[in-house]
PDB file as gemmi writes it, atoms N, CA and C in Angstrom:
CRYST1    1.000    1.000    1.000  90.00  90.00  90.00 P 1                      
ATOM      1  N   MET A   1      11.644   2.479   1.008  1.00  0.00           N  
ATOM      2  CA  MET A   1      10.167   2.350   1.139  1.00  0.00           C  
ATOM      3  C   MET A   1       9.783   1.542   2.374  1.00  0.00           C  
ATOM      4  N   ARG A   2      10.706   0.750   2.916  1.00  0.00           N  
ATOM      5  CA  ARG A   2      10.533   0.152   4.152  1.00  0.00           C  
ATOM      6  C   ARG A   2      10.176   1.084   5.294  1.00  0.00           C  
ATOM      7  N   LEU A   3      10.865   2.225   5.271  1.00  0.00           N  
ATOM      8  CA  LEU A   3      10.731   3.227   6.240  1.00  0.00           C  
ATOM      9  C   LEU A   3       9.243   3.805   6.222  1.00  0.00           C  
ATOM     10  N   LEU A   4       8.759   3.982   5.101  1.00  0.00           N  
ATOM     11  CA  LEU A   4       7.293   4.355   4.975  1.00  0.00           C  
ATOM     12  C   LEU A   4       6.326   3.369   5.751  1.00  0.00           C  
ATOM     13  N   TRP A   5       6.493   2.109   5.433  1.00  0.00           N  
ATOM     14  CA  TRP A   5       5.702   1.025   6.193  1.00  0.00           C  
ATOM     15  C   TRP A   5       6.065   1.028   7.680  1.00  0.00           C  
ATOM     16  N   ASP A   6       7.285   1.180   8.024  1.00  0.00           N  
ATOM     17  CA  ASP A   6       7.585   1.136   9.436  1.00  0.00           C  
ATOM     18  C   ASP A   6       6.859   2.282  10.166  1.00  0.00           C  
ATOM     19  N   ARG A   7       6.967   3.427   9.528  1.00  0.00           N  
ATOM     20  CA  ARG A   7       6.252   4.607  10.212  1.00  0.00           C  
ATOM     21  C   ARG A   7       4.758   4.461  10.155  1.00  0.00           C  
ATOM     22  N   MET A   8       4.190   3.782   9.196  1.00  0.00           N  
ATOM     23  CA  MET A   8       2.803   3.619   9.250  1.00  0.00           C  
ATOM     24  C   MET A   8       2.424   2.584  10.386  1.00  0.00           C  
ATOM     25  N   GLN A   9       3.180   1.514  10.527  1.00  0.00           N  
ATOM     26  CA  GLN A   9       2.961   0.491  11.598  1.00  0.00           C  
ATOM     27  C   GLN A   9       3.080   1.268  12.912  1.00  0.00           C  
ATOM     28  N   ASP A  10       4.041   2.227  13.078  1.00  0.00           N  
ATOM     29  CA  ASP A  10       4.164   2.863  14.397  1.00  0.00           C  
ATOM     30  C   ASP A  10       3.096   3.975  14.505  1.00  0.00           C  
ATOM     31  N   ARG A  11       2.279   4.373  13.480  1.00  0.00           N  
ATOM     32  CA  ARG A  11       1.328   5.368  13.585  1.00  0.00           C  
ATOM     33  C   ARG A  11       2.057   6.713  13.685  1.00  0.00           C  
ATOM     34  N   ASP A  12       3.141   6.772  13.088  1.00  0.00           N  
ATOM     35  CA  ASP A  12       4.105   8.021  13.099  1.00  0.00           C  
ATOM     36  C   ASP A  12       3.595   8.822  11.877  1.00  0.00           C  
ATOM     37  N   TRP A  13       2.428   9.511  12.013  1.00  0.00           N  
ATOM     38  CA  TRP A  13       1.820  10.221  10.921  1.00  0.00           C  
ATOM     39  C   TRP A  13       2.652  11.351  10.380  1.00  0.00           C  
ATOM     40  N   SER A  14       3.216  12.171  11.295  1.00  0.00           N  
ATOM     41  CA  SER A  14       4.156  13.295  10.830  1.00  0.00           C  
ATOM     42  C   SER A  14       5.395  12.633  10.130  1.00  0.00           C  
ATOM     43  N   GLY A  15       5.927  11.469  10.637  1.00  0.00           N  
ATOM     44  CA  GLY A  15       6.958  10.833   9.878  1.00  0.00           C  
ATOM     45  C   GLY A  15       6.641  10.270   8.507  1.00  0.00           C  
ATOM     46  N   VAL A  16       5.340   9.737   8.467  1.00  0.00           N  
ATOM     47  CA  VAL A  16       4.829   9.369   7.084  1.00  0.00           C  
ATOM     48  C   VAL A  16       4.784  10.647   6.067  1.00  0.00           C  
ATOM     49  N   GLY A  17       4.217  11.665   6.606  1.00  0.00           N  
ATOM     50  CA  GLY A  17       4.177  12.944   5.821  1.00  0.00           C  
ATOM     51  C   GLY A  17       5.521  13.398   5.304  1.00  0.00           C  
ATOM     52  N   ALA A  18       6.549  13.270   6.191  1.00  0.00           N  
ATOM     53  CA  ALA A  18       7.951  13.780   5.805  1.00  0.00           C  
ATOM     54  C   ALA A  18       8.499  13.001   4.752  1.00  0.00           C  
ATOM     55  N   LEU A  19       7.974  11.866   4.367  1.00  0.00           N  
ATOM     56  CA  LEU A  19       8.491  10.960   3.197  1.00  0.00           C  
ATOM     57  C   LEU A  19       7.776  11.395   1.960  1.00  0.00           C  
ATOM     58  N   LEU A  20       6.734  12.203   1.928  1.00  0.00           N  
ATOM     59  CA  LEU A  20       5.919  12.461   0.784  1.00  0.00           C  
ATOM     60  C   LEU A  20       6.134  14.074   0.398  1.00  0.00           C  
ATOM     61  N   ALA A  21       6.196  14.130  -0.967  1.00  0.00           N  
ATOM     62  CA  ALA A  21       6.141  15.484  -1.465  1.00  0.00           C  
ATOM     63  C   ALA A  21       4.843  16.130  -1.199  1.00  0.00           C  
ATOM     64  N   PRO A  22       4.690  17.483  -0.905  1.00  0.00           N  
ATOM     65  CA  PRO A  22       3.554  18.252  -0.587  1.00  0.00           C  
ATOM     66  C   PRO A  22       2.412  17.901  -1.618  1.00  0.00           C  
ATOM     67  N   ASP A  23       2.796  17.724  -2.911  1.00  0.00           N  
ATOM     68  CA  ASP A  23       1.741  17.592  -3.942  1.00  0.00           C  
ATOM     69  C   ASP A  23       1.793  16.113  -4.521  1.00  0.00           C  
ATOM     70  N   ALA A  24       2.261  15.231  -3.668  1.00  0.00           N  
ATOM     71  CA  ALA A  24       2.176  13.781  -4.050  1.00  0.00           C  
ATOM     72  C   ALA A  24       0.829  13.251  -4.483  1.00  0.00           C  
ATOM     73  N   ILE A  25       0.730  12.473  -5.463  1.00  0.00           N  
ATOM     74  CA  ILE A  25      -0.502  11.877  -5.934  1.00  0.00           C  
ATOM     75  C   ILE A  25      -0.453  10.319  -5.928  1.00  0.00           C  
ATOM     76  N   VAL A  26      -1.326   9.706  -5.158  1.00  0.00           N  
ATOM     77  CA  VAL A  26      -1.389   8.380  -5.017  1.00  0.00           C  
ATOM     78  C   VAL A  26      -2.727   7.811  -5.519  1.00  0.00           C  
ATOM     79  N   GLU A  27      -2.558   6.833  -6.474  1.00  0.00           N  
ATOM     80  CA  GLU A  27      -3.897   6.259  -7.015  1.00  0.00           C  
ATOM     81  C   GLU A  27      -4.145   4.946  -6.492  1.00  0.00           C  
ATOM     82  N   TRP A  28      -5.497   4.651  -6.269  1.00  0.00           N  
ATOM     83  CA  TRP A  28      -5.959   3.334  -5.871  1.00  0.00           C  
ATOM     84  C   TRP A  28      -6.904   2.870  -6.961  1.00  0.00           C  
ATOM     85  N   PRO A  29      -6.373   2.216  -8.113  1.00  0.00           N  
ATOM     86  CA  PRO A  29      -7.255   1.931  -9.154  1.00  0.00           C  
ATOM     87  C   PRO A  29      -8.342   0.882  -8.863  1.00  0.00           C  
ATOM     88  N   ALA A  30      -8.112  -0.014  -7.972  1.00  0.00           N  
ATOM     89  CA  ALA A  30      -9.096  -0.999  -7.620  1.00  0.00           C  
ATOM     90  C   ALA A  30     -10.538  -0.461  -7.158  1.00  0.00           C  
ATOM     91  N   SER A  31     -10.290   0.729  -6.371  1.00  0.00           N  
ATOM     92  CA  SER A  31     -11.446   1.339  -5.797  1.00  0.00           C  
ATOM     93  C   SER A  31     -11.704   2.671  -6.515  1.00  0.00           C  
ATOM     94  N   GLY A  32     -10.958   2.987  -7.647  1.00  0.00           N  
ATOM     95  CA  GLY A  32     -11.215   4.209  -8.395  1.00  0.00           C  
ATOM     96  C   GLY A  32     -11.003   5.457  -7.765  1.00  0.00           C  
ATOM     97  N   GLU A  33      -9.917   5.432  -6.823  1.00  0.00           N  
ATOM     98  CA  GLU A  33      -9.763   6.696  -5.998  1.00  0.00           C  
ATOM     99  C   GLU A  33      -8.329   7.396  -6.327  1.00  0.00           C  
ATOM    100  N   ARG A  34      -8.173   8.539  -6.330  1.00  0.00           N  
ATOM    101  CA  ARG A  34      -6.855   9.281  -6.423  1.00  0.00           C  
ATOM    102  C   ARG A  34      -6.836  10.225  -5.173  1.00  0.00           C  
ATOM    103  N   ILE A  35      -5.679  10.109  -4.523  1.00  0.00           N  
ATOM    104  CA  ILE A  35      -5.441  10.888  -3.241  1.00  0.00           C  
ATOM    105  C   ILE A  35      -4.355  11.901  -3.739  1.00  0.00           C  
ATOM    106  N   VAL A  36      -4.908  13.219  -3.698  1.00  0.00           N  
ATOM    107  CA  VAL A  36      -4.002  14.299  -4.071  1.00  0.00           C  
ATOM    108  C   VAL A  36      -3.402  15.049  -2.871  1.00  0.00           C  
ATOM    109  N   GLY A  37      -2.235  15.108  -2.708  1.00  0.00           N  
ATOM    110  CA  GLY A  37      -1.517  15.710  -1.673  1.00  0.00           C  
ATOM    111  C   GLY A  37      -1.165  14.975  -0.492  1.00  0.00           C  
ATOM    112  N   ARG A  38       0.024  15.360   0.024  1.00  0.00           N  
ATOM    113  CA  ARG A  38       0.532  14.804   1.332  1.00  0.00           C  
ATOM    114  C   ARG A  38      -0.458  14.570   2.482  1.00  0.00           C  
ATOM    115  N   GLU A  39      -1.100  15.661   2.760  1.00  0.00           N  
ATOM    116  CA  GLU A  39      -2.026  15.721   3.916  1.00  0.00           C  
ATOM    117  C   GLU A  39      -3.156  14.777   3.666  1.00  0.00           C  
ATOM    118  N   ASN A  40      -3.703  14.651   2.534  1.00  0.00           N  
ATOM    119  CA  ASN A  40      -4.868  13.801   2.290  1.00  0.00           C  
ATOM    120  C   ASN A  40      -4.337  12.336   2.393  1.00  0.00           C  
ATOM    121  N   TYR A  41      -3.167  12.039   1.941  1.00  0.00           N  
ATOM    122  CA  TYR A  41      -2.718  10.571   2.017  1.00  0.00           C  
ATOM    123  C   TYR A  41      -2.478  10.135   3.494  1.00  0.00           C  
ATOM    124  N   VAL A  42      -1.866  11.050   4.179  1.00  0.00           N  
ATOM    125  CA  VAL A  42      -1.577  10.772   5.612  1.00  0.00           C  
ATOM    126  C   VAL A  42      -2.921  10.655   6.315  1.00  0.00           C  
ATOM    127  N   ARG A  43      -3.932  11.510   6.007  1.00  0.00           N  
ATOM    128  CA  ARG A  43      -5.264  11.410   6.848  1.00  0.00           C  
ATOM    129  C   ARG A  43      -6.051  10.161   6.435  1.00  0.00           C  
ATOM    130  N   VAL A  44      -5.973   9.856   5.096  1.00  0.00           N  
ATOM    131  CA  VAL A  44      -6.797   8.577   4.761  1.00  0.00           C  
ATOM    132  C   VAL A  44      -6.166   7.378   5.350  1.00  0.00           C  
ATOM    133  N   ASN A  45      -4.895   7.392   5.672  1.00  0.00           N  
ATOM    134  CA  ASN A  45      -4.284   6.204   6.295  1.00  0.00           C  
ATOM    135  C   ASN A  45      -4.425   6.267   7.815  1.00  0.00           C  
ATOM    136  N   ALA A  46      -4.310   7.574   8.390  1.00  0.00           N  
ATOM    137  CA  ALA A  46      -4.477   7.651   9.844  1.00  0.00           C  
ATOM    138  C   ALA A  46      -5.876   7.368  10.367  1.00  0.00           C  
ATOM    139  N   GLU A  47      -6.874   7.758   9.466  1.00  0.00           N  
ATOM    140  CA  GLU A  47      -8.179   7.471   9.826  1.00  0.00           C  
ATOM    141  C   GLU A  47      -8.894   6.065   9.670  1.00  0.00           C  
ATOM    142  N   TYR A  48      -8.000   5.193   9.069  1.00  0.00           N  
ATOM    143  CA  TYR A  48      -8.355   3.827   8.808  1.00  0.00           C  
ATOM    144  C   TYR A  48      -8.689   3.200  10.189  1.00  0.00           C  
ATOM    145  N   PRO A  49      -9.743   2.425  10.226  1.00  0.00           N  
ATOM    146  CA  PRO A  49     -10.179   1.830  11.421  1.00  0.00           C  
ATOM    147  C   PRO A  49      -8.982   0.936  12.154  1.00  0.00           C  
ATOM    148  N   GLU A  50      -8.651   1.161  13.469  1.00  0.00           N  
ATOM    149  CA  GLU A  50      -7.684   0.494  14.137  1.00  0.00           C  
ATOM    150  C   GLU A  50      -7.929  -0.965  14.175  1.00  0.00           C  
ATOM    151  N   GLY A  51      -6.867  -1.776  14.454  1.00  0.00           N  
ATOM    152  CA  GLY A  51      -6.881  -3.161  14.622  1.00  0.00           C  
ATOM    153  C   GLY A  51      -5.956  -3.863  13.561  1.00  0.00           C  
ATOM    154  N   TRP A  52      -5.130  -3.059  12.810  1.00  0.00           N  
ATOM    155  CA  TRP A  52      -4.329  -3.502  11.622  1.00  0.00           C  
ATOM    156  C   TRP A  52      -2.818  -3.571  12.160  1.00  0.00           C  
ATOM    157  N   SER A  53      -2.103  -4.324  11.347  1.00  0.00           N  
ATOM    158  CA  SER A  53      -0.595  -4.261  11.402  1.00  0.00           C  
ATOM    159  C   SER A  53      -0.132  -4.479  10.005  1.00  0.00           C  
ATOM    160  N   ILE A  54       1.188  -4.079   9.799  1.00  0.00           N  
ATOM    161  CA  ILE A  54       1.801  -4.229   8.571  1.00  0.00           C  
ATOM    162  C   ILE A  54       2.930  -5.143   8.479  1.00  0.00           C  
ATOM    163  N   HIS A  55       2.986  -5.971   7.532  1.00  0.00           N  
ATOM    164  CA  HIS A  55       4.187  -6.943   7.373  1.00  0.00           C  
ATOM    165  C   HIS A  55       4.696  -6.733   6.041  1.00  0.00           C  
ATOM    166  N   VAL A  56       5.956  -6.213   5.974  1.00  0.00           N  
ATOM    167  CA  VAL A  56       6.548  -5.909   4.586  1.00  0.00           C  
ATOM    168  C   VAL A  56       6.949  -7.340   4.087  1.00  0.00           C  
ATOM    169  N   LEU A  57       6.508  -7.677   2.912  1.00  0.00           N  
ATOM    170  CA  LEU A  57       6.971  -8.950   2.341  1.00  0.00           C  
ATOM    171  C   LEU A  57       8.148  -8.697   1.448  1.00  0.00           C  
ATOM    172  N   ARG A  58       8.186  -7.573   0.620  1.00  0.00           N  
ATOM    173  CA  ARG A  58       9.425  -7.395  -0.149  1.00  0.00           C  
ATOM    174  C   ARG A  58       9.422  -5.949  -0.636  1.00  0.00           C  
ATOM    175  N   VAL A  59      10.568  -5.528  -0.928  1.00  0.00           N  
ATOM    176  CA  VAL A  59      10.722  -4.138  -1.497  1.00  0.00           C  
ATOM    177  C   VAL A  59      11.794  -4.293  -2.612  1.00  0.00           C  
ATOM    178  N   VAL A  60      11.480  -3.744  -3.748  1.00  0.00           N  
ATOM    179  CA  VAL A  60      12.416  -3.840  -4.986  1.00  0.00           C  
ATOM    180  C   VAL A  60      12.585  -2.382  -5.454  1.00  0.00           C  
ATOM    181  N   ALA A  61      13.840  -1.953  -5.661  1.00  0.00           N  
ATOM    182  CA  ALA A  61      14.045  -0.512  -6.079  1.00  0.00           C  
ATOM    183  C   ALA A  61      15.001  -0.642  -7.320  1.00  0.00           C  
ATOM    184  N   SER A  62      14.713   0.383  -8.236  1.00  0.00           N  
ATOM    185  CA  SER A  62      15.536   0.657  -9.476  1.00  0.00           C  
ATOM    186  C   SER A  62      15.397   2.028  -9.752  1.00  0.00           C  
ATOM    187  N   GLY A  63      16.520   2.748  -9.555  1.00  0.00           N  
ATOM    188  CA  GLY A  63      16.494   4.293  -9.871  1.00  0.00           C  
ATOM    189  C   GLY A  63      15.456   4.893  -8.939  1.00  0.00           C  
ATOM    190  N   SER A  64      14.439   5.607  -9.593  1.00  0.00           N  
ATOM    191  CA  SER A  64      13.512   6.425  -8.741  1.00  0.00           C  
ATOM    192  C   SER A  64      12.283   5.583  -8.730  1.00  0.00           C  
ATOM    193  N   GLU A  65      12.244   4.359  -9.072  1.00  0.00           N  
ATOM    194  CA  GLU A  65      11.022   3.589  -8.989  1.00  0.00           C  
ATOM    195  C   GLU A  65      11.265   2.497  -7.884  1.00  0.00           C  
ATOM    196  N   VAL A  66      10.186   2.420  -7.061  1.00  0.00           N  
ATOM    197  CA  VAL A  66      10.327   1.377  -5.978  1.00  0.00           C  
ATOM    198  C   VAL A  66       8.973   0.667  -5.966  1.00  0.00           C  
ATOM    199  N   VAL A  67       8.966  -0.689  -5.794  1.00  0.00           N  
ATOM    200  CA  VAL A  67       7.824  -1.527  -5.667  1.00  0.00           C  
ATOM    201  C   VAL A  67       7.776  -2.184  -4.300  1.00  0.00           C  
ATOM    202  N   SER A  68       6.771  -2.172  -3.599  1.00  0.00           N  
ATOM    203  CA  SER A  68       6.591  -2.798  -2.327  1.00  0.00           C  
ATOM    204  C   SER A  68       5.397  -3.732  -2.330  1.00  0.00           C  
ATOM    205  N   GLU A  69       5.605  -4.794  -1.633  1.00  0.00           N  
ATOM    206  CA  GLU A  69       4.450  -5.697  -1.316  1.00  0.00           C  
ATOM    207  C   GLU A  69       4.303  -5.885   0.262  1.00  0.00           C  
ATOM    208  N   VAL A  70       3.044  -5.674   0.644  1.00  0.00           N  
ATOM    209  CA  VAL A  70       2.835  -5.715   2.151  1.00  0.00           C  
ATOM    210  C   VAL A  70       1.614  -6.570   2.468  1.00  0.00           C  
ATOM    211  N   GLU A  71       1.516  -7.267   3.584  1.00  0.00           N  
ATOM    212  CA  GLU A  71       0.334  -7.831   4.071  1.00  0.00           C  
ATOM    213  C   GLU A  71      -0.193  -6.975   5.271  1.00  0.00           C  
ATOM    214  N   VAL A  72      -1.439  -6.752   5.273  1.00  0.00           N  
ATOM    215  CA  VAL A  72      -2.113  -5.956   6.336  1.00  0.00           C  
ATOM    216  C   VAL A  72      -3.259  -6.788   6.996  1.00  0.00           C  
ATOM    217  N   PRO A  73      -2.920  -7.595   7.980  1.00  0.00           N  
ATOM    218  CA  PRO A  73      -4.129  -8.243   8.635  1.00  0.00           C  
ATOM    219  C   PRO A  73      -4.742  -7.295   9.537  1.00  0.00           C  
ATOM    220  N   HIS A  74      -6.172  -7.406   9.559  1.00  0.00           N  
ATOM    221  CA  HIS A  74      -6.963  -6.569  10.336  1.00  0.00           C  
ATOM    222  C   HIS A  74      -7.905  -7.527  11.245  1.00  0.00           C  
ATOM    223  N   GLY A  75      -7.943  -7.312  12.548  1.00  0.00           N  
ATOM    224  CA  GLY A  75      -8.823  -8.147  13.359  1.00  0.00           C  
ATOM    225  C   GLY A  75     -10.205  -8.291  12.877  1.00  0.00           C  
ATOM    226  N   ALA A  76     -10.824  -7.348  12.447  1.00  0.00           N  
ATOM    227  CA  ALA A  76     -12.191  -7.245  12.051  1.00  0.00           C  
ATOM    228  C   ALA A  76     -12.485  -7.332  10.499  1.00  0.00           C  
ATOM    229  N   MET A  77     -11.468  -6.969   9.732  1.00  0.00           N  
ATOM    230  CA  MET A  77     -11.712  -6.807   8.340  1.00  0.00           C  
ATOM    231  C   MET A  77     -11.048  -7.716   7.427  1.00  0.00           C  
ATOM    232  N   GLY A  78     -10.395  -8.698   8.072  1.00  0.00           N  
ATOM    233  CA  GLY A  78      -9.492  -9.830   7.291  1.00  0.00           C  
ATOM    234  C   GLY A  78      -7.946  -9.355   6.927  1.00  0.00           C  
ATOM    235  N   VAL A  79      -7.452 -10.110   6.139  1.00  0.00           N  
ATOM    236  CA  VAL A  79      -6.159  -9.927   5.621  1.00  0.00           C  
ATOM    237  C   VAL A  79      -6.132  -9.217   4.269  1.00  0.00           C  
ATOM    238  N   HIS A  80      -5.435  -8.171   4.186  1.00  0.00           N  
ATOM    239  CA  HIS A  80      -5.340  -7.507   2.878  1.00  0.00           C  
ATOM    240  C   HIS A  80      -3.890  -7.543   2.468  1.00  0.00           C  
ATOM    241  N   ARG A  81      -3.658  -7.427   1.119  1.00  0.00           N  
ATOM    242  CA  ARG A  81      -2.386  -7.376   0.591  1.00  0.00           C  
ATOM    243  C   ARG A  81      -2.371  -6.065  -0.336  1.00  0.00           C  
ATOM    244  N   ALA A  82      -1.217  -5.527  -0.460  1.00  0.00           N  
ATOM    245  CA  ALA A  82      -0.992  -4.365  -1.308  1.00  0.00           C  
ATOM    246  C   ALA A  82       0.224  -4.358  -2.005  1.00  0.00           C  
ATOM    247  N   VAL A  83       0.137  -4.193  -3.356  1.00  0.00           N  
ATOM    248  CA  VAL A  83       1.433  -4.049  -4.135  1.00  0.00           C  
ATOM    249  C   VAL A  83       1.344  -2.472  -4.540  1.00  0.00           C  
ATOM    250  N   SER A  84       2.517  -1.808  -4.282  1.00  0.00           N  
ATOM    251  CA  SER A  84       2.662  -0.340  -4.470  1.00  0.00           C  
ATOM    252  C   SER A  84       3.676  -0.096  -5.366  1.00  0.00           C  
ATOM    253  N   PHE A  85       3.507   0.836  -6.376  1.00  0.00           N  
ATOM    254  CA  PHE A  85       4.490   1.184  -7.199  1.00  0.00           C  
ATOM    255  C   PHE A  85       4.678   2.718  -6.910  1.00  0.00           C  
ATOM    256  N   TRP A  86       5.932   3.073  -6.510  1.00  0.00           N  
ATOM    257  CA  TRP A  86       6.262   4.412  -5.954  1.00  0.00           C  
ATOM    258  C   TRP A  86       7.264   5.129  -6.889  1.00  0.00           C  
ATOM    259  N   THR A  87       7.152   6.365  -7.066  1.00  0.00           N  
ATOM    260  CA  THR A  87       8.104   7.141  -7.696  1.00  0.00           C  
ATOM    261  C   THR A  87       8.694   8.059  -6.623  1.00  0.00           C  
ATOM    262  N   VAL A  88      10.029   7.938  -6.519  1.00  0.00           N  
ATOM    263  CA  VAL A  88      10.850   8.749  -5.421  1.00  0.00           C  
ATOM    264  C   VAL A  88      11.718   9.731  -6.175  1.00  0.00           C  
ATOM    265  N   GLU A  89      11.596  11.043  -5.884  1.00  0.00           N  
ATOM    266  CA  GLU A  89      12.582  11.977  -6.417  1.00  0.00           C  
ATOM    267  C   GLU A  89      12.992  12.921  -5.301  1.00  0.00           C  
ATOM    268  N   ASN A  90      14.333  13.045  -5.385  1.00  0.00           N  
ATOM    269  CA  ASN A  90      14.963  13.909  -4.264  1.00  0.00           C  
ATOM    270  C   ASN A  90      14.647  13.448  -2.816  1.00  0.00           C  
ATOM    271  N   GLY A  91      14.553  12.209  -2.650  1.00  0.00           N  
ATOM    272  CA  GLY A  91      14.389  11.619  -1.343  1.00  0.00           C  
ATOM    273  C   GLY A  91      12.955  11.586  -0.865  1.00  0.00           C  
ATOM    274  N   VAL A  92      11.893  12.009  -1.636  1.00  0.00           N  
ATOM    275  CA  VAL A  92      10.585  11.923  -1.243  1.00  0.00           C  
ATOM    276  C   VAL A  92       9.650  11.312  -2.263  1.00  0.00           C  
ATOM    277  N   ILE A  93       8.577  10.743  -1.776  1.00  0.00           N  
ATOM    278  CA  ILE A  93       7.626  10.078  -2.620  1.00  0.00           C  
ATOM    279  C   ILE A  93       6.832  11.213  -3.429  1.00  0.00           C  
ATOM    280  N   THR A  94       6.840  11.068  -4.818  1.00  0.00           N  
ATOM    281  CA  THR A  94       6.129  12.192  -5.564  1.00  0.00           C  
ATOM    282  C   THR A  94       4.834  11.495  -6.047  1.00  0.00           C  
ATOM    283  N   GLY A  95       4.725  10.152  -6.261  1.00  0.00           N  
ATOM    284  CA  GLY A  95       3.621   9.577  -6.737  1.00  0.00           C  
ATOM    285  C   GLY A  95       3.596   8.092  -6.437  1.00  0.00           C  
ATOM    286  N   GLY A  96       2.380   7.564  -6.502  1.00  0.00           N  
ATOM    287  CA  GLY A  96       2.247   6.066  -6.292  1.00  0.00           C  
ATOM    288  C   GLY A  96       0.967   5.569  -6.854  1.00  0.00           C  
ATOM    289  N   ARG A  97       1.089   4.287  -7.027  1.00  0.00           N  
ATOM    290  CA  ARG A  97      -0.131   3.510  -7.627  1.00  0.00           C  
ATOM    291  C   ARG A  97      -0.255   2.254  -6.710  1.00  0.00           C  
ATOM    292  N   GLU A  98      -1.215   2.159  -5.880  1.00  0.00           N  
ATOM    293  CA  GLU A  98      -1.385   0.894  -4.918  1.00  0.00           C  
ATOM    294  C   GLU A  98      -2.554   0.124  -5.464  1.00  0.00           C  
ATOM    295  N   TYR A  99      -2.304  -1.193  -5.341  1.00  0.00           N  
ATOM    296  CA  TYR A  99      -3.323  -2.157  -5.683  1.00  0.00           C  
ATOM    297  C   TYR A  99      -3.579  -3.026  -4.361  1.00  0.00           C  
ATOM    298  N   TRP A 100      -4.813  -2.628  -3.718  1.00  0.00           N  
ATOM    299  CA  TRP A 100      -5.166  -3.333  -2.542  1.00  0.00           C  
ATOM    300  C   TRP A 100      -6.193  -4.411  -2.839  1.00  0.00           C  
ATOM    301  N   THR A 101      -6.128  -5.606  -2.188  1.00  0.00           N  
ATOM    302  CA  THR A 101      -7.205  -6.626  -2.244  1.00  0.00           C  
ATOM    303  C   THR A 101      -7.169  -7.384  -0.923  1.00  0.00           C  
ATOM    304  N   GLU A 102      -8.290  -7.912  -0.714  1.00  0.00           N  
ATOM    305  CA  GLU A 102      -8.450  -8.725   0.546  1.00  0.00           C  
ATOM    306  C   GLU A 102      -8.236 -10.193   0.073  1.00  0.00           C  
ATOM    307  N   LEU A 103      -7.399 -10.927   0.923  1.00  0.00           N  
ATOM    308  CA  LEU A 103      -7.127 -12.344   0.463  1.00  0.00           C  
ATOM    309  C   LEU A 103      -8.469 -13.078   0.391  1.00  0.00           C  
ATOM    310  N   GLY A 104      -8.601 -13.808  -0.680  1.00  0.00           N  
ATOM    311  CA  GLY A 104      -9.817 -14.506  -0.978  1.00  0.00           C  
ATOM    312  C   GLY A 104     -10.948 -13.707  -1.680  1.00  0.00           C  
ATOM    313  N   ALA A 105     -10.717 -12.451  -1.874  1.00  0.00           N  
ATOM    314  CA  ALA A 105     -11.792 -11.769  -2.494  1.00  0.00           C  
ATOM    315  C   ALA A 105     -12.015 -12.032  -4.023  1.00  0.00           C  
ATOM    316  N   ASP A 106     -10.896 -12.429  -4.676  1.00  0.00           N  
ATOM    317  CA  ASP A 106     -11.025 -12.783  -6.031  1.00  0.00           C  
ATOM    318  C   ASP A 106     -11.028 -14.267  -6.148  1.00  0.00           C  
ATOM    319  N   ARG A 107     -12.228 -14.899  -6.391  1.00  0.00           N  
ATOM    320  CA  ARG A 107     -12.408 -16.287  -6.417  1.00  0.00           C  
ATOM    321  C   ARG A 107     -11.715 -16.809  -7.799  1.00  0.00           C  
ATOM    322  N   ALA A 108     -10.980 -17.933  -7.651  1.00  0.00           N  
ATOM    323  CA  ALA A 108     -10.552 -18.418  -8.948  1.00  0.00           C  
ATOM    324  C   ALA A 108     -11.672 -19.191  -9.712  1.00  0.00           C  
ATOM    325  N   PRO A 109     -11.738 -18.980 -11.011  1.00  0.00           N  
ATOM    326  CA  PRO A 109     -12.799 -19.603 -11.783  1.00  0.00           C  
ATOM    327  C   PRO A 109     -12.460 -21.054 -11.956  1.00  0.00           C  
ATOM    328  N   ALA A 110     -13.550 -21.878 -12.001  1.00  0.00           N  
ATOM    329  CA  ALA A 110     -13.428 -23.436 -12.032  1.00  0.00           C  
ATOM    330  C   ALA A 110     -12.640 -23.882 -13.228  1.00  0.00           C  
ATOM    331  N   TRP A 111     -12.747 -22.997 -14.370  1.00  0.00           N  
ATOM    332  CA  TRP A 111     -12.121 -23.488 -15.554  1.00  0.00           C  
ATOM    333  C   TRP A 111     -10.507 -23.547 -15.436  1.00  0.00           C  
ATOM    334  N   ARG A 112      -9.902 -22.806 -14.474  1.00  0.00           N  
ATOM    335  CA  ARG A 112      -8.407 -22.703 -14.274  1.00  0.00           C  
ATOM    336  C   ARG A 112      -8.018 -23.790 -13.431  1.00  0.00           C  
ATOM    337  N   ALA A 113      -8.827 -24.496 -12.661  1.00  0.00           N  
ATOM    338  CA  ALA A 113      -8.465 -25.549 -11.752  1.00  0.00           C  
ATOM    339  C   ALA A 113      -7.473 -26.640 -12.272  1.00  0.00           C  
ATOM    340  N   PRO A 114      -7.619 -27.099 -13.433  1.00  0.00           N  
ATOM    341  CA  PRO A 114      -6.657 -28.063 -13.925  1.00  0.00           C  
ATOM    342  C   PRO A 114      -5.217 -27.660 -14.132  1.00  0.00           C  
ATOM    343  N   TYR A 115      -5.208 -26.285 -14.123  1.00  0.00           N  
ATOM    344  CA  TYR A 115      -3.889 -25.735 -14.538  1.00  0.00           C  
ATOM    345  C   TYR A 115      -3.155 -24.993 -13.311  1.00  0.00           C  
ATOM    346  N   THR A 116      -3.781 -24.968 -12.250  1.00  0.00           N  
ATOM    347  CA  THR A 116      -3.252 -24.235 -11.031  1.00  0.00           C  
ATOM    348  C   THR A 116      -3.288 -25.095  -9.798  1.00  0.00           C  
ATOM    349  N   GLU A 117      -2.532 -24.443  -8.780  1.00  0.00           N  
ATOM    350  CA  GLU A 117      -2.629 -25.041  -7.374  1.00  0.00           C  
ATOM    351  C   GLU A 117      -3.134 -23.913  -6.458  1.00  0.00           C  
ATOM    352  N   ARG A 118      -3.738 -24.295  -5.486  1.00  0.00           N  
ATOM    353  CA  ARG A 118      -4.248 -23.358  -4.428  1.00  0.00           C  
ATOM    354  C   ARG A 118      -3.010 -22.997  -3.584  1.00  0.00           C  
ATOM    355  N   ILE A 119      -2.933 -21.706  -3.161  1.00  0.00           N  
ATOM    356  CA  ILE A 119      -1.925 -21.165  -2.327  1.00  0.00           C  
ATOM    357  C   ILE A 119      -2.449 -20.648  -1.007  1.00  0.00           C  
TER     358      ILE A 119                                                      
END                                                                             
């Protein structure tokens, strides 16, 4: 999965597409979106406003399931994090579910303060 993120960082959109099945489906539950098909997934990423970079924090794989966590700082839009759950079959991504958030977007409620530390 690191190769996917490396290709995105390099803006190698044909290389990103080569890692996806033609009928891959990727869901973004936080925004209520489903991206159907390799071309749509490539385009939605290629069209994202420039100014971002990708830092892979971790990748964990077991069989056909791969989980990745990345940080995506953007000069104008802040720092985002994504945790992605991928299904890989025959060497290509057939599906995924990505949870994107902007750091600081989810404020911790005051009632939890006695039990937590800020990170």
